[in-house]
matplotlib code that plots the C-alpha trace (Angstrom):
import matplotlib.pyplot as plt

x = [104.5, 102.0, 98.3, 95.4, 92.7, 89.1, 87.0, 84.0, 81.1, 80.3, 76.1, 76.8, 73.0, 70.1, 66.8, 63.8, 62.5, 58.8, 58.0, 53.9, 53.6, 50.7, 49.1, 50.5, 53.0, 56.4, 58.5, 62.9, 64.7, 68.2, 71.3, 74.8, 77.5, 81.1, 83.2, 79.9, 79.7, 76.8, 73.5, 70.4, 66.6, 64.2, 60.5, 58.9, 62.2, 61.4, 64.6, 63.2, 64.5, 67.0, 67.2, 71.2, 71.7, 72.3, 68.7, 64.5, 62.4, 59.3, 57.4, 52.9, 52.7, 50.6, 48.7, 51.5, 53.9, 53.6, 55.6, 58.9, 61.8, 65.2, 68.7, 71.8, 75.7, 78.1, 82.0, 84.1, 85.2, 81.1, 80.2, 83.2, 83.3, 85.4, 82.8, 79.2, 77.0, 75.2, 71.8, 69.8, 67.4, 64.0, 61.9, 58.3, 56.8, 52.7, 50.9, 48.0, 44.7, 44.0, 40.8, 37.6, 35.0, 31.8, 28.8, 29.2, 28.3, 24.4, 23.3, 20.3, 16.8, 14.3, 13.6, 15.2, 16.8, 19.1, 21.9, 22.7, 24.4, 27.0, 28.4, 30.8, 31.7, 34.8, 37.2, 40.9, 40.7, 41.9, 41.8, 39.5, 39.2, 36.5, 36.7, 34.6, 34.5, 38.0, 39.2, 40.2, 37.4, 39.2, 38.8, 36.5, 38.3, 35.5, 34.1, 30.9, 30.0, 27.2, 27.0, 25.5, 24.1, 23.1, 24.2, 21.3, 24.0, 25.4, 28.7, 30.4, 31.5, 33.5, 35.8, 39.6, 39.4, 43.2, 45.5, 48.4, 50.4, 47.8, 47.0, 43.5, 40.5, 38.2, 34.4, 32.3, 30.8, 28.0, 26.3, 24.3, 21.7, 19.1, 16.1, 13.0, 9.6, 7.9, 10.5, 10.5, 7.2, 7.1, 9.9, 8.4, 5.2, 7.1, 9.2, 5.7]
y = [-5.4, -8.0, -6.7, -9.0, -9.4, -9.7, -12.5, -10.8, -13.0, -13.7, -14.9, -17.8, -18.5, -16.2, -17.9, -18.2, -14.4, -16.1, -18.8, -20.4, -22.9, -24.5, -24.3, -26.9, -27.9, -27.6, -25.0, -24.5, -21.9, -21.4, -19.4, -20.5, -18.3, -18.4, -16.4, -16.7, -16.8, -16.4, -15.5, -13.3, -14.2, -11.5, -11.3, -7.7, -6.3, -7.8, -9.9, -13.8, -15.1, -17.9, -17.9, -17.4, -20.2, -20.6, -21.8, -21.2, -23.7, -24.2, -27.8, -26.3, -23.3, -20.8, -17.4, -15.8, -17.4, -15.3, -11.9, -10.5, -12.8, -11.8, -13.0, -11.0, -12.6, -11.5, -12.5, -14.1, -11.2, -10.1, -8.3, -6.0, -6.7, -5.3, -5.9, -4.5, -7.2, -8.7, -8.2, -11.0, -10.5, -10.6, -14.1, -13.1, -16.2, -16.9, -19.4, -20.4, -22.2, -25.8, -26.1, -27.2, -28.3, -26.5, -27.8, -30.8, -32.0, -33.7, -36.7, -36.1, -36.6, -36.9, -40.2, -40.9, -37.4, -37.0, -35.3, -34.0, -31.0, -30.8, -27.9, -28.4, -24.8, -24.7, -22.3, -21.8, -23.5, -22.2, -26.0, -28.6, -31.6, -33.9, -37.7, -40.3, -43.9, -43.6, -42.0, -38.2, -36.3, -34.6, -30.7, -31.0, -28.6, -26.3, -25.8, -27.5, -30.7, -31.1, -35.0, -36.3, -38.8, -40.2, -44.0, -46.7, -49.0, -45.8, -44.1, -42.8, -39.2, -37.0, -33.8, -33.1, -29.5, -28.0, -24.7, -25.8, -25.7, -27.6, -31.2, -31.7, -32.2, -34.7, -34.7, -37.3, -39.5, -39.3, -42.0, -41.5, -43.9, -43.6, -44.8, -45.9, -45.2, -48.1, -50.2, -49.9, -50.6, -53.5, -54.5, -53.3, -55.4, -58.3, -58.2, -57.8]
z = [44.8, 44.8, 43.3, 45.2, 42.1, 42.4, 40.8, 40.5, 39.6, 36.4, 35.1, 33.2, 32.9, 33.7, 35.0, 32.5, 32.0, 32.4, 34.6, 34.7, 37.0, 38.1, 41.9, 44.2, 41.9, 42.5, 41.7, 41.3, 39.6, 39.3, 38.6, 37.0, 37.7, 38.6, 41.4, 43.6, 47.1, 48.5, 46.8, 47.5, 45.9, 45.9, 45.2, 44.3, 45.5, 48.8, 50.4, 50.7, 53.9, 53.8, 49.9, 50.5, 46.8, 43.8, 43.8, 45.1, 45.2, 47.0, 46.6, 46.4, 44.6, 46.0, 44.4, 47.2, 45.5, 42.2, 41.6, 39.8, 41.1, 40.8, 43.5, 44.0, 43.5, 46.3, 45.5, 48.0, 50.2, 50.8, 53.3, 52.5, 48.9, 45.6, 43.2, 43.3, 43.3, 40.2, 39.4, 37.7, 35.2, 36.1, 36.3, 36.6, 37.5, 37.1, 39.3, 36.4, 38.3, 37.7, 35.0, 36.6, 35.1, 36.1, 33.8, 32.3, 28.6, 29.4, 27.6, 24.6, 25.9, 22.7, 20.5, 17.8, 17.8, 14.5, 16.1, 19.7, 20.4, 24.1, 25.8, 28.4, 30.7, 32.5, 34.2, 34.2, 30.4, 27.4, 25.1, 24.5, 22.8, 22.1, 22.4, 20.8, 22.1, 23.0, 20.1, 19.8, 17.0, 14.8, 14.7, 18.0, 19.8, 21.2, 24.2, 22.0, 19.8, 18.0, 17.2, 13.6, 13.2, 16.3, 16.7, 17.5, 19.0, 21.0, 21.7, 24.5, 24.6, 26.9, 26.8, 28.2, 29.0, 30.1, 29.8, 28.5, 32.2, 34.6, 34.7, 32.3, 33.8, 32.1, 32.0, 32.6, 29.9, 28.1, 26.0, 22.8, 21.7, 19.6, 21.0, 18.3, 21.3, 19.3, 19.8, 23.8, 23.6, 22.2, 24.1, 27.5, 26.6, 26.2, 29.8, 31.3]

ax = plt.figure().add_subplot(projection="3d")
ax.plot(x, y, z, "-o")
ax.set_aspect("equal")
plt.show()
């Protein structure tokens, strides 16, 4: 008597349990298994039409793509299986919005100022980094930065805002320069 054996699908590697993807970016989720002949991906426990491979992907992430994903693996004898379908662990997909600067840092407006506070306001941002003349400023990692002193030659400042997932947003340049009003009056007189 010959006994038929059935190799039920065995998951070799699960999809990640947590996936953060930037809005507008592509996403690729996959599962590695042996003995699987067919797959069916689910989002929020609902089958995804035509998602029947060992991977699922989309080109441009939108808020509607967020959810809990899983995939069910079927063996060779599907639709009359000898094995109970194997189901992966859940993958929670979160769509992260791109950081956006809503208020740019302002330049100083006072002559002969000795210090100047700059502030940036942004949405979808959790980290900040200020730069002076293209070099990052050590410890300047909040949405505000105070420059002391202000150079008479002039320095250029900017700030990058990020959330660690999406591309960074960069502020407009702010040029700080200490101006002596007596010198400015003298220059204006000489030009006339």
